C-alpha positions in Angstrom: 16.3 -30.2 -46.9 13.4 -28.0 -48.0 11.2 -29.5 -45.3 13.9 -28.8 -42.6 14.2 -25.1 -43.7 10.4 -24.7 -43.7 10.2 -26.3 -40.3 13.0 -24.1 -39.0 11.1 -21.0 -40.3 8.0 -22.1 -38.5 9.9 -22.6 -35.2 11.5 -19.2 -35.6 8.1 -17.6 -36.2 6.7 -19.3 -33.1 9.6 -18.1 -31.0 9.4 -14.6 -32.3 5.6 -14.6 -31.6 6.1 -16.0 -28.1 8.8 -13.3 -27.3 6.5 -10.6 -28.6 3.6 -11.8 -26.5 5.9 -12.1 -23.4 7.1 -8.6 -23.9 3.5 -7.3 -24.3 2.4 -9.3 -21.2 5.0 -7.8 -19.0 5.2 -4.3 -20.4 3.2 -2.9 -17.5 5.8 -4.4 -15.1 8.6 -2.7 -17.0 7.2 0.8 -16.8 9.4 3.3 -15.0 6.6 4.6 -12.8 6.5 8.0 -14.5 3.5 9.8 -16.1 2.8 6.9 -18.5 -0.6 5.2 -18.0 0.3 2.1 -16.0 -2.5 -0.2 -14.9 -6.1 0.9 -14.7 -7.7 4.2 -15.4 -7.3 5.4 -11.8 -3.6 5.5 -12.1 -3.3 9.2 -13.2 -4.8 10.2 -9.9 -2.0 8.6 -7.8 0.7 10.8 -6.3 4.1 11.6 -7.7 7.2 10.9 -5.8 7.4 14.5 -4.6 3.8 14.5 -3.5 4.2 11.3 -1.6 7.4 12.5 0.1 5.9 15.8 1.1 2.9 14.0 2.7 5.1 11.4 4.4 7.4 14.1 5.8 4.5 16.0 7.2 2.8 13.0 8.8 6.1 11.5 10.2 7.0 14.8 11.8 3.9 14.7 14.0 3.5 12.9 17.3 2.1 9.6 16.3 2.7 7.9 19.7 5.4 5.7 18.4 9.2 5.9 18.5 9.3 8.8 16.1 11.5 6.8 13.6 12.0 7.6 10.0 9.7 5.9 7.5 9.2 4.3 4.1 6.1 4.7 2.0 5.0 3.0 -1.2 2.0 3.6 -3.5 0.6 0.9 -5.7 -2.1 1.3 -8.4 -5.3 -0.8 -8.6 -3.5 -3.6 -10.5 -0.9 -3.9 -7.8 1.9 -2.1 -9.7 4.3 -0.1 -7.6 4.0 3.6 -8.7 6.2 5.5 -6.3 8.3 5.0 -3.2 9.7 7.6 -0.7 11.3 7.8 2.7 11.9 10.4 5.4 15.4 11.2 6.7 18.4 12.5 4.9 19.4 9.2 3.2 18.3 5.7 2.5 19.1 3.5 5.6 18.1 6.2 8.1 15.1 3.9 8.3 14.8 0.2 9.0 15.9 -1.4 5.7 13.3 -4.1 5.9 10.5 -1.4 6.0 10.9 -0.6 2.3 9.5 -3.9 1.2 7.1 -4.1 4.1 5.6 -0.7 3.1 5.0 -2.1 -0.4 3.5 -5.2 1.0 1.1 -3.2 3.1 0.1 -1.1 0.0 -0.5 -4.2 -2.0 -2.6 -5.7 0.8 -4.9 -2.7 1.4 -5.4 -2.3 -2.4 -6.1 -6.0 -3.1 -8.5 -6.4 -0.2 -10.5 -3.2 -0.5 -13.4 -2.5 -2.8 -15.3 0.5 -4.1 -17.9 -0.1 -1.4 -15.7 -1.5 1.4 -12.3 -0.3 2.7 -10.1 -2.6 4.7 -6.8 -1.3 6.2 -4.1 -3.8 7.0 -4.7 -3.0 10.7 -8.2 -4.5 10.3 -6.8 -7.9 9.4 -4.8 -8.9 12.5 -7.5 -10.8 14.4 -9.1 -12.5 11.4 -5.8 -14.2 10.4 -5.0 -15.6 13.8 -5.4 -19.4 14.3 -9.2 -20.1 14.3 -9.9 -16.8 12.7 -12.1 -16.4 9.6 -9.1 -15.4 7.4 -6.4 -17.7 8.9 -3.7 -18.4 6.4 -4.3 -15.2 4.4 -0.9 -13.9 5.2 0.7 -16.8 3.4 -1.5 -16.6 0.3 0.3 -14.0 -1.9 4.1 -14.1 -1.4 6.2 -11.0 -2.1 7.7 -11.0 -5.6 11.3 -11.1 -4.4 12.6 -10.5 -8.0 10.9 -7.1 -7.9 11.7 -6.3 -4.3 15.4 -6.6 -4.1 16.9 -6.0 -7.5 18.7 -2.9 -8.7 21.1 -0.5 -7.0 20.3 0.0 -3.3 21.4 3.6 -3.7 18.3 4.1 -5.9 15.9 2.8 -3.3 13.3 5.4 -2.3 14.0 7.5 -5.4 12.3 7.8 -8.8 14.7 5.1 -10.0 13.8 2.5 -7.3 13.8 -0.9 -8.9 10.4 -1.8 -7.6 8.7 0.9 -9.5 6.6 -0.4 -12.4 6.5 -3.9 -11.0 3.9 -5.9 -9.1 5.2 -6.5 -5.6 2.6 -8.8 -4.2 2.6 -9.7 -0.5 0.0 -9.7 2.3 0.6 -7.8 5.6 -1.7 -8.1 8.5 -0.8 -5.3 10.9 -1.2 -1.5 10.8 0.2 0.7 8.0 -1.7 0.2 4.8 -4.8 2.0 3.6 -6.6 2.1 0.3 -6.9 5.3 -1.8 -10.2 6.5 -3.2 -11.0 9.2 -5.7 -13.9 11.7 -5.6 -16.3 9.1 -7.1 -15.6 6.7 -4.2 -13.6 4.3 -6.5 -10.6 2.6 -5.1 -7.6 3.5 -7.3 -4.7 2.0 -5.3 -3.2 2.2 -1.8 -0.4 3.6 0.3 1.6 1.6 2.7 4.0 2.9 5.3 6.5 1.2 7.6 9.3 2.1 10.0 7.8 2.5 13.5 5.3 0.5 15.7 2.5 -0.9 13.6 0.0 1.4 15.4 2.1 4.5 14.6 2.4 3.1 11.0 -1.4 3.1 10.7 -1.6 6.6 12.1 1.0 7.9 9.6 -0.6 6.1 6.7 -4.0 7.6 7.6 -2.5 11.1 7.7 -0.5 10.6 4.5 -3.7 9.7 2.7 -5.3 12.9 4.1 -2.4 15.1 3.2 -2.1 13.8 -0.4 -3.5 16.1 -3.1 -3.1 14.6 -6.6 -4.3 14.2 -10.2 -7.2 15.8 -12.0 -9.8 15.5 -9.2 -11.5 18.8 -8.4 -9.8 18.9 -5.0 -7.1 16.3 -5.6 -8.0 14.3 -2.5 -7.6 10.5 -2.5 -9.4 9.8 0.8 -13.0 9.5 -0.3 -13.2 6.4 1.8 -16.5 4.4 1.8 -17.7 2.2 4.7 -15.4 0.0 6.6 -15.3 -2.3 9.6 -14.4 0.1 12.4 -17.5 0.1 14.7 -16.6 3.6 16.0 -15.7 5.4 12.8 -17.4 3.3 10.2 -14.4 3.5 7.9 -11.1 1.7 7.9 -9.5 3.0 11.1 -7.6 0.6 13.4 -9.8 -1.1 16.0 -8.6 -1.6 19.6 -11.1 -4.1 21.1 -9.0 -7.1 21.9 -9.7 -8.1 25.5 -7.5 -9.7 28.2 -8.4 -13.1 26.7 -7.3 -12.1 23.3 -10.8 -11.9 21.9 -11.8 -9.0 19.6 -15.5 -8.2 19.9 -15.7 -6.9 16.4 -13.5 -9.6 14.8 -11.3 -6.9 13.3 -9.2 -5.9 16.4 -5.5 -5.0 16.5 -3.2 -5.2 19.5 -2.3 -1.9 21.3 1.4 -1.1 20.6 4.0 0.4 22.9 4.8 2.9 24.3 1.9 4.2 26.5 -1.2 2.2 25.7 -3.8 4.9 26.6 -2.0 7.5 24.4 -1.7 5.0 21.5 -5.5 4.3 21.7 -6.4 8.0 22.0 -4.2 8.9 19.0 -5.8 6.4 16.7 -9.4 7.0 17.8 -8.9 10.7 17.2 -7.9 10.3 13.6 -11.4 10.6 12.1 -11.6 13.9 13.9 -8.1 15.3 13.5 -7.8 13.9 9.9 -11.3 13.3 8.7 -11.8 11.5 5.4 -13.4 13.3 2.5 -17.2 13.0 2.3 -18.7 11.2 -0.6 -21.6 13.0 -2.3 -24.6 10.7 -2.8 
């Protein structure tokens, strides 16, 4: 009997220890996305909900050569935890409902595939993941965490109480709309993803959102100190339109031209480094 009691105590101790470790292990995922330090040190530089919404409203209101639809935007930190989500329009569902999770997926992709010395936007991935491409299969490699994506009250989606906030969303997206965020030291601190229009317009809006964001303790608050990228024209992470009639991208990083007017879509994107230039890194 004494042996059974002792054994039971040991089992109980192991269970308690396991529960404690489990709680500690997922504590980051259970943060509410507020001012608490979630994820790596760069997190305090990321935008608040109000800052993200203001930048998204400003970017979406411009002529981005898409359909002019309302948008979703999500920011993740460097460890892939969703920090904030916002939308344009008067209420949730003025936008494509699917675009909420797609925007988070784009943010996760741009963050997880960008480095301090190399920025990749989601638009840069399209050609490489096609059959025969150097990254074929990438889009299947990190599924969206559906438990994080679709839980909670839908009325809270896009607010400070969105169920995704404080959770790792995962997912890989391979068309325009996701760009990494960089602080004044050139360090990648997370990413923003937007969705709700054509993928080319999504890229344009994401680029502008990154430009319009002013956050955190940086001297100027900018989060667009972008290092080199794969765009042969700009040298950063802009969308590349070099897919020819045979479907071949000369750079290997090309993205299809979207509706509506191809020449206007190309001109809009290629002007971004001039109309919305990235911040310059100081050597």
